[in-house]
C-alpha positions as CSV (number, residue, x, y, z in Angstrom):
1,M,-0.1,-0.2,0.2
2,T,1.9,3.2,-1.3
3,T,0.3,6.6,0.1
4,A,1.5,10.0,-0.7
5,S,1.3,13.2,1.2
6,I,2.1,16.6,0.0
7,T,2.0,19.6,2.6
8,Q,2.4,23.5,1.1
9,H,1.8,26.7,3.6
10,T,-0.4,28.3,0.9
11,L,-2.7,27.4,-1.5
12,S,-1.5,26.0,-5.3
13,A,-2.9,27.8,-8.1
14,D,-5.5,25.3,-8.6
15,L,-6.8,26.1,-5.6
16,Q,-6.8,29.8,-5.6
17,Q,-8.6,29.4,-9.1
18,L,-11.3,27.1,-7.6
19,F,-11.9,29.6,-4.6
20,N,-11.9,32.5,-6.8
21,G,-15.1,34.0,-6.6
22,Q,-16.5,32.3,-10.0
23,I,-18.6,29.0,-9.7
24,A,-17.5,26.6,-12.4
25,A,-19.6,24.9,-14.2
26,G,-19.8,21.5,-12.7
27,K,-18.9,22.4,-9.3
28,E,-22.2,23.4,-8.2
29,S,-22.7,20.2,-6.2
30,M,-19.1,20.9,-4.4
31,A,-18.7,20.6,-0.6
32,I,-16.1,21.7,1.7
33,Q,-16.2,20.9,5.4
34,V,-15.0,23.1,7.7
35,T,-14.8,21.5,11.2
36,A,-13.5,23.6,14.3
37,I,-13.3,22.2,18.3
38,A,-15.8,23.8,20.3
39,E,-15.0,25.3,24.1
40,N,-16.5,21.5,25.4
41,G,-13.6,19.5,23.2
42,W,-16.4,18.2,20.6
43,P,-15.9,19.1,16.9
44,H,-18.2,21.4,15.2
45,T,-19.0,21.2,11.4
46,T,-20.1,22.5,8.3
47,L,-20.1,22.3,4.8
48,L,-19.3,25.3,2.5
49,S,-20.4,25.7,-1.1
50,L,-18.6,27.4,-3.8
51,G,-20.6,30.4,-3.2
52,E,-19.5,30.8,0.7
53,I,-15.5,30.8,0.3
54,L,-13.2,33.4,-1.3
55,A,-9.3,33.1,-1.8
56,P,-8.4,36.6,-2.0
57,A,-4.5,35.4,-1.9
58,G,-2.7,32.6,-1.6
59,D,-2.3,32.7,2.5
60,T,-6.0,34.0,2.9
61,L,-9.6,32.4,2.8
62,M,-12.6,34.5,3.4
63,F,-15.7,32.1,4.3
64,C,-19.1,33.0,5.6
65,V,-21.8,30.4,7.2
66,W,-25.2,31.3,8.7
67,L,-24.8,33.1,11.9
68,Q,-26.5,30.7,14.0
69,S,-24.6,27.5,13.0
70,S,-22.5,26.3,16.1
71,L,-19.4,26.9,14.2
72,V,-19.8,30.4,14.9
73,S,-19.2,29.9,18.9
74,S,-16.5,27.1,18.2
75,I,-14.4,29.9,16.2
76,W,-14.8,32.5,19.0
77,C,-13.4,30.0,21.4
78,I,-10.7,28.1,19.5
79,S,-9.8,30.0,16.0
80,N,-8.2,26.9,14.6
81,I,-10.3,25.6,11.8
82,S,-10.0,22.3,9.3
83,L,-11.2,22.6,5.7
84,S,-11.5,19.2,3.9
85,F,-12.8,18.3,0.7
86,V,-11.7,15.8,-2.2
87,W,-9.7,17.6,-5.4
88,H,-7.6,16.2,-7.8
89,G,-8.3,12.2,-6.6
90,C,-6.7,13.4,-3.0
91,Y,-8.1,14.2,0.0
92,T,-7.1,17.8,1.2
93,E,-7.0,19.4,4.3
94,I,-6.9,23.3,4.9
95,Q,-5.7,24.4,8.6
96,A,-6.3,27.9,9.2
97,N,-6.3,30.3,12.0
98,A,-9.7,32.2,11.5
99,R,-11.3,35.2,12.7
100,L,-14.7,36.6,13.1
101,V,-14.8,40.0,10.3
102,K,-18.4,40.9,10.7
103,Q,-21.9,39.9,11.8
104,L,-24.7,40.3,9.4
105,H,-28.2,40.1,10.6
106,H,-29.9,42.4,8.7
107,L,-30.1,39.7,5.3
108,P,-32.4,37.3,4.4
109,V,-30.1,34.1,5.9
110,P,-27.6,36.1,8.6
111,L,-24.3,35.7,7.8
112,A,-21.0,35.7,9.7
113,I,-18.1,36.3,7.5
114,F,-14.7,35.3,8.6
115,K,-11.2,35.6,7.5
116,A,-9.1,32.3,7.7
117,Q,-5.0,32.6,7.3
118,V,-3.9,29.3,6.1
119,Q,-0.9,27.5,7.9
120,R,-0.5,24.5,6.2
121,I,-2.5,22.3,3.4
122,R,-1.8,18.6,3.4
123,S,-3.2,16.6,0.6
124,V,-2.9,12.8,1.1
125,S,-3.5,10.1,-2.0
126,A,-2.8,6.3,-1.7
127,G,-1.7,4.4,-4.9
128,Y,-4.2,1.4,-4.8
129,A,-7.3,4.0,-5.4
130,T,-8.3,7.5,-6.3
131,L,-10.6,9.5,-4.6
132,T,-13.2,10.2,-6.7
133,H,-15.8,12.1,-4.8
134,G,-16.5,13.7,-1.4
135,I,-19.6,15.4,0.3
136,S,-21.6,17.0,-2.5
137,F,-24.7,19.2,-3.2
138,H,-27.9,18.8,-4.8
139,L,-29.9,21.8,-5.3
140,Q,-33.1,21.7,-4.8
141,Q,-33.7,25.3,-6.2
142,P,-30.7,26.5,-8.3
143,E,-32.5,29.1,-9.5
144,Q,-32.2,30.8,-6.1
145,D,-29.1,29.1,-4.6
146,L,-26.8,30.3,-6.9
147,P,-27.8,34.1,-7.5
148,R,-27.5,34.1,-3.8
149,W,-24.3,32.3,-3.9
150,Q,-23.0,34.9,-5.8
151,S,-24.4,37.8,-3.9
152,Q,-22.2,36.0,-0.8
153,L,-19.3,36.2,-3.1
154,H,-19.6,39.8,-3.4
155,L,-19.9,40.5,-0.2
156,L,-16.8,38.3,0.9
157,Q,-14.7,39.9,-2.1
158,E,-15.9,43.5,-0.4
159,Y,-14.8,42.2,3.2
160,A,-11.7,40.5,1.9
161,G,-10.5,44.4,0.9
162,A,-11.8,46.2,3.8
163,A,-9.8,43.2,6.2
164,A,-6.8,43.7,3.9
165,Q,-6.6,47.5,5.0
């Protein structure tokens, strides 16, 4: 059994392109699992779509989650997060430190916007098998969800600029 592990500290060009604020055709169903450890020691997880995450730089991710998500309070307690997904046949995990940038109570879906500094990226593959799918979405109402995701990406771009200053 052969396994390969690649570790880096910034997003590769293809990961920056994946999180560039454009939802490429065929990527609407991709889910990114975000995990943080709560104060009680248990993990809290949520799923992000490509409409909820942006990479404004190779070492930075901006993402938004539902304001009432248990993940929000977990990140307030301990800022370390893990984002995991399947990419190019590998299990990919991004470890980062996240901080709250803004709470948006006024939106139809209230959001918490976070900025995450990438600490480490690890991609693992096995020589005997290729990962083909991770967790994925099947949108029930894409005509509503895709425009909402585009609006969220615009918000992330706006707050990425503000957080950089």
